[in-house]
N, C-alpha and C positions, 0 to 999 in steps of 0.2 A: 427262838428268833435267831437266825444265823447272822453273822457279821463279817465284814472285811476290815482288817487293821493294816495300816501302812505306817511305818515309822522310819525315821532317819536320825542320824547323829548331827549335832551342831557342827557346822563347818563343812559338811558334805556338799558337793556341787549339785547333786540332784539331776545330773544330766544323763545318767544311765541307771537301768533298773537295779544293778548291783549296789547302788547307793542307798537302797531302801530294803527294809525287812517287811515282807508281805505275808500275812497269814490270817487266821481267824481270830487270834488274840495274841498280841505282841507286846505286852507290858514289859517295861525295862529293856526293850530291845533298842531304844534310841532316845534322843532328847526331845524329839517331836513325834507326836502320834496322832493319826486321824483314824477314827473308828466309825464305820458306817454299817447300819443294819441293812440286810438285803430284803427284808420284808417290813411292812409297817405294822402298827398296832392291831390292825384287822387281818393280818396274815397275807395281805396283797403284796406281790413282788414290787420292789423299788428298782426302776431302770437305772442304768449307768448315767443316762442323760439327767435324770432327776437328782442323782448323787452329785453330779458336776454343778448343777444349778445351786444345790444346797451349799456346796463348798464355796461358790462365788458369794453367797450370802455371808458366810463366815469371814471371807476375805474382806468384804466391804465393811463388816462390823469392826474388824481389826484395824483397817485403814482409817476409819472414822473415829476410832477411840471412843470417847464419851464416858459417861459414868458407869457403864456396865462392863467395860473392858479395861482391865488394869494391866498395862504393858510396862514391865520393868526393863529399863535400858541397861546396857552393859556398864559396869563400874570398874574402877581400879585400872583404867587405861587399857583394858583388854581390847584387842583388835576385833572388829566385827567379822563375820564370816564373809567369804567372797561373794560378790554379786554375779549372777549369771546373766 
């Protein structure tokens, strides 16, 4: 099963492709990583549109929080990353 990995460092603006590391496997390449399989468990190709829809599901889960998503906020007076 092939995959696409996209990672970025905390504090990156994310406005240009050079802010990201893109590959088939990019562990330890940044502070945030998204990994998407390009085929499903039956070997059927997953389209870019389907990947975007799935990412929106994860964004909604993070925004809603709840019992299944544990978000740890910054501590020690650290400044948050810039908003774009």
